C-alpha positions in Angstrom: 104.2 121.6 101.9 105.0 121.5 98.2 108.6 120.9 97.1 109.2 123.2 94.1 111.9 122.6 91.5 114.7 125.1 92.1 114.9 127.7 89.3 118.0 127.3 87.2 119.0 123.9 88.6 118.9 122.2 85.2 117.4 119.1 87.0 114.9 116.9 85.2 112.4 114.9 87.1 112.5 111.1 87.6 109.9 108.6 86.8 109.8 108.5 83.0 109.0 105.3 81.2 112.6 105.0 80.1 113.8 104.6 83.7 113.3 101.3 85.3 114.6 102.6 88.6 116.0 105.8 90.0 118.9 103.9 91.6 120.0 100.5 90.3 122.7 98.3 91.8 123.9 95.3 89.8 126.0 92.7 91.6 127.8 95.4 93.6 130.6 94.5 95.9 132.8 96.8 98.1 136.0 96.1 100.0 138.0 98.2 102.4 141.1 96.0 101.9 140.5 93.2 104.4 137.7 91.4 102.5 134.3 92.4 101.1 132.0 94.5 103.3 129.3 94.1 100.6 129.2 91.2 98.2 127.1 90.8 95.0 124.4 93.2 96.1 121.6 93.9 93.5 118.7 96.3 94.1 116.4 98.6 92.1 114.8 101.5 93.8 111.7 102.4 91.8 110.3 105.9 91.6 108.1 106.6 94.7 109.3 103.5 96.6 109.8 103.5 100.4 112.5 101.2 101.8 114.1 100.6 105.2 117.6 99.3 105.4 118.6 97.3 108.5 121.5 95.4 109.8 123.9 95.4 112.8 126.5 98.1 113.3 129.4 97.6 110.9 127.3 95.6 108.4 127.8 98.2 105.7 124.6 100.3 105.8 126.5 103.6 105.5 128.7 102.3 102.8 125.7 101.0 100.9 124.1 104.5 101.0 127.4 106.2 99.9 127.4 103.9 96.8 123.8 104.9 96.2 124.6 108.6 96.1 127.9 108.3 94.3 130.2 109.2 97.1 131.9 105.8 96.7 132.4 103.7 93.6 131.9 100.0 94.3 134.9 97.6 94.0 132.9 95.6 91.5 129.5 95.6 89.9 127.5 98.4 88.2 125.5 101.4 89.5 123.0 103.3 87.4 121.6 106.6 88.7 118.4 107.8 86.8 119.3 105.6 83.9 123.0 106.7 83.6 126.0 104.4 84.2 127.9 105.9 87.1 131.3 104.7 85.8 130.7 106.6 82.5 129.8 109.9 84.1 132.4 112.7 84.3 132.7 114.9 87.4 130.1 117.4 86.2 127.6 114.7 85.3 128.0 113.2 88.8 127.5 116.6 90.4 124.3 117.2 88.5 123.0 113.7 89.2 123.7 114.1 93.0 121.5 117.1 93.1 118.6 114.7 92.5 119.5 112.8 95.6 119.0 114.4 99.1 121.1 112.9 101.9 120.5 113.1 105.6 123.8 112.2 107.2 124.0 110.4 110.5 126.2 113.1 112.1 124.2 116.1 110.8 127.2 118.1 109.4 126.7 121.9 109.8 128.9 125.0 109.8 128.6 126.2 113.4 129.4 129.8 112.6 126.4 130.1 110.2 122.8 130.5 111.3 120.4 127.7 110.6 118.8 129.3 107.5 122.2 129.8 105.8 123.1 126.2 106.6 119.9 124.9 105.0 120.7 127.1 101.9 124.2 125.7 101.4 123.2 123.3 98.6 121.8 126.2 96.6 125.2 128.0 96.9 127.0 124.8 95.9 124.9 124.7 92.8 125.7 128.3 91.9 122.2 129.6 92.8 121.2 132.7 94.7 119.4 131.7 98.0 117.7 135.2 98.1 115.7 134.2 95.0 114.6 131.0 96.7 113.7 132.7 100.0 110.0 131.8 99.8 110.9 128.2 99.2 113.3 128.2 102.2 110.7 129.9 104.5 108.1 127.3 103.5 110.6 124.5 104.1 111.5 125.8 107.5 107.8 126.0 108.4 107.3 122.5 107.2 109.9 121.1 109.6 108.8 123.3 112.4 111.9 125.5 112.6 110.8 128.8 111.2 111.3 130.4 114.6 114.8 129.0 114.8 116.0 130.3 111.4 118.6 132.6 113.1 119.9 130.1 115.6 123.4 128.7 115.3 123.8 124.9 115.1 125.3 124.5 118.6 122.1 126.1 120.0 119.9 123.5 118.4 118.5 120.4 120.2 119.1 116.9 118.7 115.6 116.9 117.2 116.0 120.3 115.7 119.3 119.3 114.1 117.8 116.3 112.6 114.9 118.2 111.1 117.3 120.9 109.9 119.3 118.2 108.2 116.1 116.9 106.5 115.3 120.4 105.3 118.7 120.9 103.8 118.5 117.5 102.1 115.3 118.4 100.3 116.1 122.1 99.5 117.0 121.2 95.8 113.6 119.3 95.4 115.4 115.9 94.9 113.7 112.8 93.6 115.3 110.5 96.2 116.0 111.0 99.9 118.5 108.7 101.6 118.6 109.0 105.4 121.3 107.4 107.5 120.0 106.7 111.0 117.9 109.9 111.0 116.3 109.1 114.4 119.4 107.7 116.1 120.0 110.6 118.5 116.4 111.7 119.4 113.6 110.6 121.7 110.7 108.4 120.5 108.3 111.3 120.0 110.8 113.1 117.8 111.5 109.9 116.0 107.9 109.6 115.0 107.8 113.2 113.9 110.8 112.7 111.6 109.2 109.5 110.3 106.0 111.4 109.5 108.0 114.0 107.5 109.6 111.3 105.5 106.3 109.6 104.8 104.9 113.0 103.7 107.8 113.2 101.2 107.0 109.8 99.9 103.4 110.8 99.4 104.7 113.6 97.2 106.3 110.9 95.0 109.8 110.9 96.4 111.8 107.7 96.7 112.8 107.1 100.3 115.5 104.8 101.7 116.1 104.9 105.5 119.0 103.1 107.1 118.1 102.3 110.7 118.7 99.8 113.5 115.4 100.8 115.2 112.9 98.0 114.5 110.3 99.8 116.6 110.4 102.7 114.0 109.9 100.2 111.2 107.0 98.6 112.9 105.4 102.0 113.6 105.7 102.8 109.9 104.0 99.7 108.6 100.4 100.9 109.1 101.3 104.3 107.5 103.2 103.5 104.4 103.8 100.5 102.0 107.5 100.0 102.9 109.8 97.2 102.0 112.4 96.2 104.6 115.9 95.2 103.5 118.6 93.7 105.7 122.3 93.5 105.2 123.6 90.2 106.6 126.8 88.3 105.9 127.7 91.0 103.3 124.6 90.5 101.3 121.3 92.2 100.9 118.1 90.3 101.9 114.4 91.1 101.9 113.3 90.9 105.6 110.5 88.7 106.5 107.0 89.8 107.6 107.8 88.9 111.3 110.2 91.9 111.6 
């Protein structure tokens, strides 16, 4: 499967020499009012890197991802996305930048009254593009995630594994440079977990930067022979590089 740049998207590709990282966090902290959830977190995600993000429930993994795709501004510290300072971007610049980041949400948000193929095409509509002109891309994408036969199904008719693969297809419909996945295997069996992992590894081999938040250490161990992945852990509000014994 080849992810093709969407016509008319106005998106430039990552990985130029001018960019040290596609996402850069510099001493980022975030608080929800009763103390910092994240404190002095720094990280550079390089083009084509593969990272896992671990930590106990409530440690701040989802908040960390939201900062990475500009849904949240940190309470302190700096965020640079594809070389641009997030705090200096206006709304349109943020919207254009977020098209370069595909997000797989933990709760797989879909519109239940729309068939699967229309749900996957929603990012195209949000960008002001015509899904009909991208039908070949959409069909290829559905085939890649193994859902071409389910294109007309409504979201409530999908299994957990089908919903997760549909969420991944929607996340990459705009041919993003970065894919952030929040517990993408949290509600599926082991065989489907491995299938979703393989899809993410394939994306990485296409040059995409991958960051997966997960509590599943078995998944991380299974990935080690397949991809050169770094494992990060949020502990005591800070980000640490996990040891080789993980």
